[in-house]
Structure formats: C-alpha cells, structure tokens
N, C-alpha and C positions, 0 to 999 in steps of 0.2 A: 442142328442149331448149336447155341453156343448155352454151356449150360445154366441154371436160373430158374429164375421166375419168370414168362412174355404169360399177354395173354393168351385167352381159344377164338381163334382169327380160321380159316378156310386152309387161309397157308398153314399156321403151326400145330390148329388135328392133327394135321401127319407123321407129328411126335408123337398123338396120343392110344394108347390101346384100341386094336380094331373098331373093337363096340365100340367105343367115341366117338369116332366117327363113320359107322353109319349108324347106330343106331335112335330110331325119331316114336320110338317111346312118349316122351316128353310133348312129340309135337304135335303127334295125333290124337284124333280123337273120335271112338266109336270105330266101328271098322274101313272109315280110314283113314293113310297111310300117306307120312305129307311127304316131301321129296325133302330131304339133306341141305344139299347141293344148294335152294331155293330160299328152304329155311334162313342157311348160312348169311345169304348174299340178304337178306331183309333183317333181316336182326343186326346185321352187319349199319347196316343205311339208316334204323332205324335209335339205335343204341349204340356199336362198335360195339368191344370184346366180350365175347358174351363164353368170358367164364375165363380161368388159370388156370397154364401148366407148370410144373413143376420137375424140369430136368437134373439129372446130380453131371456132375463131373465131366462121368462117361459116358455121360446122352442122354443114361437114363431114366426111364422117366420113371417117374417118381408119384406121381399124384396130380390128378388133376380138376377139376371144379368147373360142373357151367352152373351160369345164370343171369340172371335177364330183366325184363318188365316179363310180371302175368298172365299180361296179356298175349304173350312167344308161346305159351306154355297151354295150350286146349284141351288137356293130360286132365289138368289140376282138377274142372268141372271136375271130372265123372272119381274123381275119389274122394273116399271113406275122409266126413272132416270139410271136403271142398266146396266150395271154390276159393282158392286163393285172392287175396286184394288183389282190386284195380286201384288202387298207388305205392303197390307192392316191387323191390325188387323180391326175385321169387329166384332162387338157391334150390335146383334140382336132381342131382344126383353126383356122384363122384368115383372119384376109382384108385383104389389107394394100392400098393407096390408094395410086399411080402417087403416088412421094416420098416418101412416109414408110416405106414398104421398112423395111428392115436395125433401125435407128434406135429403129423405132415395137414390131417388135417383138419387144426385147429390153424397153425401154420397159412391153410389156405381160405379158409374162414373167417378168417381175421382179413385178407384182402380181401375179400369177398365185400370189405363190409365196409372198411375205406375206401376203398372203387366204388360202391355202389350210395355213400354219405355224399362226397367231392363231386358226384355227376347229380347232387342234388331228391336224390331220392327219398322216400320220407320216412321209411320199416324196411326193414328186408323180411324174411318169410320160408319158412323152411317143412317138409313135410316129415314127422316124427313119427316113432314106433315107441313103443315100451316094452321094450326086452326084459324076458325073467332075471331072476338073478343067475350070476355066475356062467353069463353068454359066455360065450369065445370072443378074442378080440375078431377071431380072423369072421366071425363070424358078425362081429362086430362094427367093422371098419374094410375086409379086407376086398377090393378087385369094383367089382359093379356095386354100390349101391345106392336106389333109389330112395329114399329116405335116411334120415340121420339117429341116429342115440337119439330118448329124449332125455336123458341124463346128462349129455353131453352137450345141446343146447342148452338147459341147466347153467352152461358156468361160460355162460355167455350174455343171463338174461332174458331169457329168448322165457316170450308167456302165452299160454296157452288161448287159441282165437275160441279152437270148439275142437267137443275129442268125440268118434265113435268108436265105440270098443278101446284095443292100445292104438291104434292112429294118430295123430294129433297135431292141427295147421298152430304151429306156432311163429309169434312175428316179436320180434325185435326192431321199439325206434331210432328213427335214428337220429331227428329231429335236435339233440340234449348231445350228439357224441363232436365230437372234434372231428374237419379233415383229419386225412391224415397227411404229411410232410409228401412234400417229393420224392421217389427213391420205393416210397411207399410197399410196394410188395417185399424190393430183395428185403427190407430194411425187417418185414412184421417179418420174412420166412426166416431169418438170424438170428432175430430174437427170440422164434420163439421155439430154435431150435434147441440154440446154446441154453435157456430155459430145463428143455424134455430128453438134452443124449449127458446122461450117464462123464462126471467129471472121473478122469482119469486117474487110472487105481492106483498107490504108490508103491516108486517100484522101490524093492525090495536091498538091503542097506549089507555093505559083504560083510 
C-alpha cells in the first residue's frame, strides 16, 4: 500500500497489525464469538470503510482506528457505562506504533470526526478511562487500546453520558460541526502532525 491515510476495509486491514486483523472482541457479546470476515462484509455494506489506517513512507504502520455505527459493536452493551447510543458512531479501539503516540491518535480521531460528520452521523461516542496522574504514554496510548484516556477526549469537546467507576461513555455532538473538505484524511493528518512535531533545532554557526 502507498504511504498516507486510507480507510480500513477487508483489503487494507492486511497492512494493520495482526490483532487488528483477527480481533473480534467488539464484534462479539457474551460467550458468542463473531466471524471477523462476515462482520467486515456487513460493516462495508451498511456503512463503508470502518476505520482509518495510517502508513509512513516506508509502508510501516503508524496507527489505525476502528469506528462505525454503534449497532455494529455489540460488546458496547456489556461494558461499564454502556451501552452506546443508537444514533452514534462508536470509536472502539486504536493501535499506535511506538514513536507515533499522541499526535497520531489526535490525527486519526479528527479524521473519524470528519468522516462521521460527512456521513450525517449525529454524534461520535467512545469509552474512556480516567487514568491515574503520571501514567506513562505507553500505558495510555501505545499498541492495542480499547478505551481512550478521558483527558485526551476532553481536548475534542467530548462530554460524559454516564460513568461507572473510572470508565465513562463520552459523546461529541456533531450537529454544529462544519463538514471537512475533500481530501480530509490527508489534510487532517498533515496539519496535526505539523502541530505536534517539534521544529528542527537551529544549526550552530561556525
């Protein structure tokens, strides 16, 4: 696959980590295990691309984010603070590579907001966890995560729908947000990456 941002589909998911290809935790409920292949087919028929994938110039996976209409993810009904709202697009999990961390997740979430708004969704929801202070970046963001840091969602304007212990269901209303222009994924990623990449250090003079 070429570098940059693309939608997650049955074809592109092969460039994501193995756990993203095989995991059906969100697609299952109770003791019943879903078929990922059948779920992907249904998701693409009902909704289209069901997430976002980001590769660097060398084809290395930097990050991916899974999301879609809440009815596609029955596990949400079992979680503390669940279920998700019927009218919402639910962001369910992310996988971030070392070195990409927070700026990549910001980029991917902004792309999800733009995609969902353009498709007419009323709101975006996600499950969040209130991590203790001084928790590491690795614990908060890296590798496979199925809930998001609560303070991270604060930056986007998410509000709490309900809470149980440290887990919260959070919601961002999309009705008042302006649609994202064509080329939204690439543009969003470029802008956010520039914002979170430190400027080059000045070269010392002779």
